[in-house]
C-alpha positions, -999 to +999 in steps of 0.1 A: +362+190+677+348+165+649+382+162+624+366+147+593+393+134+578+415+113+598+435+094+576+469+076+579+481+110+557+473+130+583+485+107+614+526+116+620+543+093+645+575+098+664+600+075+667+587+069+707+551+064+692+537+100+695+510+106+673+498+138+662+470+147+642+474+174+613+449+187+586+424+202+607+410+220+570+378+202+573+375+204+612+343+217+627+334+229+661+308+209+676+272+227+693+265+199+715+240+184+693+254+165+668+234+170+645+243+206+638+275+197+624+275+204+583+288+179+561+324+174+550+333+198+520+355+167+505+360+128+508+385+103+513+374+066+499+374+042+520+378+064+557+348+085+553+321+070+572+289+052+549+260+074+568+283+105+553+283+096+517+249+091+515+239+129+531+238+122+570+253+146+595+285+144+608+292+130+642+316+112+665+311+079+651+327+092+617+357+101+631+355+066+654+349+051+619+379+067+605+402+054+636+386+022+629+398+021+593+432+033+600+430+002+632+425-023+600+455-009+581+471-015+611+464-047+623+459-065+586+467-039+559+435-041+544+397-028+543+368-034+564+348-037+533+356-045+496+368-009+482+342+002+461+347+029+434+331+062+448+302+068+424+285+035+439+293+044+474+275+077+473+246+065+461+243+039+489+254+008+472+275-025+481+276-010+514+274-041+536+290-054+571+327-050+574+348-081+576+368-095+610+407-086+611+415-120+615+393-134+584+413-110+562+444-121+575+439-156+561+438-141+525+467-115+532+504-117+521+532-135+539+548-097+541+518-085+560+526-113+589+562-104+590+557-067+596+536-078+623+562-097+636+544-134+628+558-157+614+532-169+592+493-157+583+477-179+606+493-168+633+486-134+624+451-146+628+453-163+659+464-131+675+439-110+663+409-132+670+386-123+701+392-092+716+411-071+688+382-083+661+356-071+684+369-041+691+380-031+651+342-044+641+327-021+667+344+008+650+330-002+617+296-011+621+274+003+593+249+019+621+266+049+632+246+039+668+263+010+672+299+025+669+320+037+703+296+063+718+333+082+723+369+080+711+377+077+751+353+050+747+373+031+717+408+042+743+394+021+774+388-009+757+421-007+736+439+003+773+417-029+787+432-051+758+467-043+765+465-049+803+446-082+791+411-070+809+376-079+796+368-054+767+333-036+764+327-052+729+328-087+737+303-083+766+305-093+798+305-134+800+315-147+833+332-173+816+350-144+795+358-126+822+373-153+844+394-164+815+410-128+808+416-127+850+436-160+847+451-151+815+462-119+830+480-131+867+490-166+851+516-146+830+523-123+857+533-153+884+553-172+859+577-146+851+572-128+889+607-148+896+626-142+867+621-101+871+633-100+903+662-112+897+671-094+868+650-058+881+686-039+884+696-046+850+658-038+837+657-009+859+689+009+843+681+002+807+645+014+814+660+048+827+684+048+799+660+039+771+629+063+787+654+092+790+663+088+752+628+084+741+622+115+761+649+136+744+634+125+712+599+131+723+610+166+730+628+172+696+599+158+676+574+182+696+603+207+689+603+204+651+568+195+651+562+230+658+585+250+641+573+236+609+537+244+621+545+279+629+566+286+592+549+260+569+520+254+585+498+281+570+506+266+531+504+224+543+478+226+564+450+246+545+429+214+530+439+216+501+436+180+485+478+191+466+491+223+481+509+240+460+547+240+467+558+269+497+573+301+494+611+304+500+607+325+521+588+299+547+616+275+537+644+297+544+627+305+580+621+273+589+657+258+578+671+292+601+652+271+630+658+240+622+697+249+627+694+264+659+681+233+675+708+223+706+735+198+692+726+172+713+690+166+698+681+133+681+702+134+648+673+113+628+648+137+635+669+168+626+682+143+594+640+138+582+632+175+586+667+184+568+651+156+537+617+171+541+634+207+534+654+190+507+622+181+490+608+214+488+636+233+478+635+205+451+597+217+444+612+255+438+636+246+416+669+253+437+686+214+433+721+230+445+710+241+480+685+210+482+712+186+474+735+201+502+706+198+524+704+160+515+742+156+514+738+169+555+710+149+563+724+120+550+755+127+569+739+130+600+727+093+599+760+077+593+758+060+622+723+047+616+722+031+583+690+017+589+670+053+586+692+060+557+672+047+530+649+072+527+674+098+528+694+084+499+664+081+478+655+118+477+697+125+472+700+098+443+670+115+431+688+152+431+717+143+416+695+128+385+682+159+382+718+172+378+727+147+353+753+134+384+740+100+370+775+080+380+775+096+418+733+085+420+743+051+408+764+048+436+741+064+463+716+042+456+733+008+450+749+009+481+717+023+501+700-007+480+729-034+496+722-025+532+681-020+529+683-052+516+706-067+544+687-052+570+648-059+554+636-092+539+609-078+522+608-047+497+591-011+507+579+021+490+614+029+500+628+005+481+613+009+450+621+044+447+657+033+451+651+011+421+637+041+401+669+064+407+688+035+401+673+031+368+675+070+359+707+070+368+718+040+345+700+056+318+720+089+321+750+069+314+736+054+288+734+019+301+703+016+286+699-022+290+703-018+331+685+008+330+654-011+315+662-041+337+663-020+367+629-001+359+615-040+355+625-051+385+610-019+403+580-026+384+580-060+392+583-050+434+555-025+427+533-053+418+537-072+443+530-042+476+495-044+481+497-004+486+479+027+468+512+043+469+527+011+451+498+011+427+502+049+413+546+043+413+537+012+390+516+040+367+547+064+370+572+037+362+551+029+325+553+067+320+591+067+324+593+043+298+574+054+275+596+086+278+628+070+273+616+054+245+603+088+228+642+099+237+650+069+214+623+077+189+608+043+192+572+055+188+555+021+186+571+013+219+561+045+234+527+043+223+524+007+239+540+019+277+514+050+275+485+023+271+495+004+297+505+034+323+464+045+316+449+013+319+468+011+354+456+045+360+419+038+362+425+021+396+453+045+408+447+083+422+434+109+399+463+130+394+479+103+375+460+100+345+467+137+338+503+129+342+495+102+318+482+128+289+511+149+301+535+124+288+511+113+257+514+148+238+549+138+233+541+114+217+516+128+195+535+160+187+560+139+170+538+115+151+526+148+141+490+138+153+480+176+153+442+172+160+449+145+191+477+164+207+454+194+206+423+175+219+447+164+246+460+200+256+427+209+263+415+182+279+441+182+302+437+221+310+405+214+319+408+186+343+437+201+363+414+233+362+388+220+372+403+195+402+434+214+414+422+253+409+440+277+384+463+288+409+482+252+414+518+247+394+504+216+372+478+241+362+497+266+350+523+243+332+493+228+316+485+261+305+519+261+285+516+233+269+484+241+255+498+272+241+537+251+232+508+233+210+495+260+192+527+268+183+540+239+166+511+234+146+513+267+132+484+287+151+510+310+169+492+342+157+460+325+172+473+331+208+460+365+223+488+381+239+471+382+271+470+341+271+509+344+270+511+370+299+488+353+323+506+318+317+542+338+324+525+350+354+511+322+366+543+306+361+566+331+382+539+329+408+538+292+414+574+285+403+599+316+407+626+324+375+647+303+387+630+268+380+634+249+348+591+251+341+601+291+336+629+285+312+607+265+291+582+296+292+611+311+280+617+289+252+579+290+241+581+332+238+614+326+217+594+308+193+569+328+193+588+358+186+612+343+156+588+352+130+589+390+140+619+397+157+652+370+158+669+392+179+645+393+204+640+351+198+676+345+204+678+368+234+646+347+250+664+311+242+699+323+256+684+333+287+665+301+292+699+282+282+717+300+306+693+292+335+687+250+321+729+251+327+727+267+361+702+242+373+702+209+356+735+212+344+750+214+307+745+181+295+710+174+303+685+162+280+667+194+289+691+218+288+707+204+250+670+203+236+670+241+245+706+247+229+694+226+195+660+254+199+689+286+206+711+272+174+683+272+151+674+305+159+709+316+152+710+300+121+676+319+114+696+352+127+730+344+106+711+344+077+703+379+075+735+392+087+770+398+070+805+399+081+819+394+116+787+394+134+772+366+106+808+342+116+796+347+152+765+340+152+775+308+129+801+296+154+780+300+186+755+277+168+782+251+153+797+251+191+765+243+204+748+216+179+781+197+182+778+193+216+742+181+212+753+159+182+782+146+201+764+137+236+736+123+216+758+101+201+773+088+231+742+079+247+734+061+219+702+082+209+692+093+176+696+131+173+680+137+134+672+177+138+705+185+156+724+168+128+702+187+099+705+222+119+744+212+123+748+206+085+728+241+073+753+258+097+782+241+081+765+251+047+763+285+056+798+288+069+810+280+035+792+301+013+813+327+027+840+311+012+864+302+044+896+282+040+879+251+052+847+255+031+856+220+016+855+204+047+824+218+061+807+208+030+819+172+033+811+169+072+776+185+061+768+158+036+781+131+060+752+147+089+728+150+064+732+116+052+734+103+088+701+121+097+684+108+071+689+076+075+680+080+117+645+098+104+636+075+079+639+047+102+625+062+137+599+089+121+591+074+085+596+087+054+569+109+050+574+128+083+584+165+079+621+160+099+626+135+068+612+153+046+632+185+050+671+165+057+664+148+022+652+181+004+684+197+022+705+167+008+694+170-025+691+205-030+723+212-013+744+186-033+738+189-067+761+172-090+784+209-098+786+218-131+823+211-155+831+247-150+826+248-112+853+238-086+851+203-079+849+204-044+821+235-040+786+226-048+767+251-075+739+256-049+763+270-021+785+290-051+750+307-057 
């Protein structure tokens, strides 16, 4: 069996070191003649053998090459050859001889040596010279015939190296063989006496560790089999980016997990629960995901060294539900533990710093949030790995989103430009993520033409790269329709397109996910010109869903409340009597909540203030006892909103013009015959 896609992402390692090879989506059953095997349908840059990139047939040598690249990553965290863009590799350009691991160690970062238990890179180089250099170079030889003839031959050489016996990759020179003999036996002779003296203690300790290792191996095998039987069909399908698992599969997996014997390893149970928590979060069930992550964290109370990853997931889920104070405490505590346990940062540390920054932002601690995010970016820049580079892009996107919330459009644009530059070397999906964030900036800047181009390109890219049934593709379809609606082209949206987008959202996300709420808001906006009552119903359903999933004070929920309040004001304008009063009361209540929350977060909200002012003016026009108070409040809100809109968006922006016109039109000086505290415009 040729696997054809061996890489670290397809190797799962249990705590006792047992490796599980997964994802046989590209595998081929050999017929006995290597040339008969088909070429792979996809490549993993850096791991795929050079001959396959130029049209050669798949063979055992290709899998040996991939294993050799993994060996380089394990030994020195580097590539055997400089990593080239894929298009140059497909043409054979730039393919040369591999460098020995010991040579690569001389240019490695100090933490590479530290993680391999060497005090510096010079010691690491000495440990790699000789046999390990020869084994690794033979694995990744340019010509397939120069590599190991089988994986078994590679295993044999590695076992010989572990046993200090001569390895085949070095040849069979007499001096070399004799030297290995003395090396092997001199060490045994030197320690023979001490081994005999401590034999009893060693045997006892070994027996205990062996029993624990065997128990963890059984637990890992049981959990691996369980996940394969339940989630395997969805996760081992060979897709580059799989869609979320269905709730039925997750519930089945969780039931099996809870049926594990009580004496099973808490570390393995906690990791499995954390994985399930992430999967439930993808489906939008944040409450259950948080419960699973909390349980996993409790299981690791006696194993703080294993808690960091679980606590990063826990902090993420708390932030998603706007429980920022709790998220800050979890992230801070975990960072203290991980810093004391590990002198160097890793990806988990990076995730914790990011969630700490999100928590500070949610608590309106803007300076602390940007400081934490800046520290995270420095950490990411110092980690020489693809995930760290991807994280740098995501952090730049996050900074841009925060500047957009502050309506600092220039700074948001600079951050997105930085993210675009980084995304050229990151994963392909991140370039699309940058463009998705840029859409919000373009819409706020009223750059309609560019926004439409970006929306169309984003949808086309994700359809081609991920397929029509992927969640990101469904979201891109909704974003494209939103751009058309916001630009006044709602009439040009075919009902079939709206229906297909809704069906795609429901299929991949379900009806208990924030994406479904955003789809409802889109449909509410499209209904406003035709059926205001239907628009109120759809937006109300979206608000209730977001309150249940994200919480009442989450920015997404507040934005939805602002939209529903605007529709309620429109409905109230066509009503009279108690119905009109009820609609206005509801709208005013929601808008007061939005204005209060944004003021607490020190964020501008000119549109919410404009809408609240309009609702108060409408209520005053009905001749209520508090009409004069409502009008004074409305005028103050419009003045505040005008200052914010002019400063953040510019004097010609549509929101600024709208507020200015409302302020002038509603608060012209009243005639002498009119009451002093009621504007003539309102009286009419």
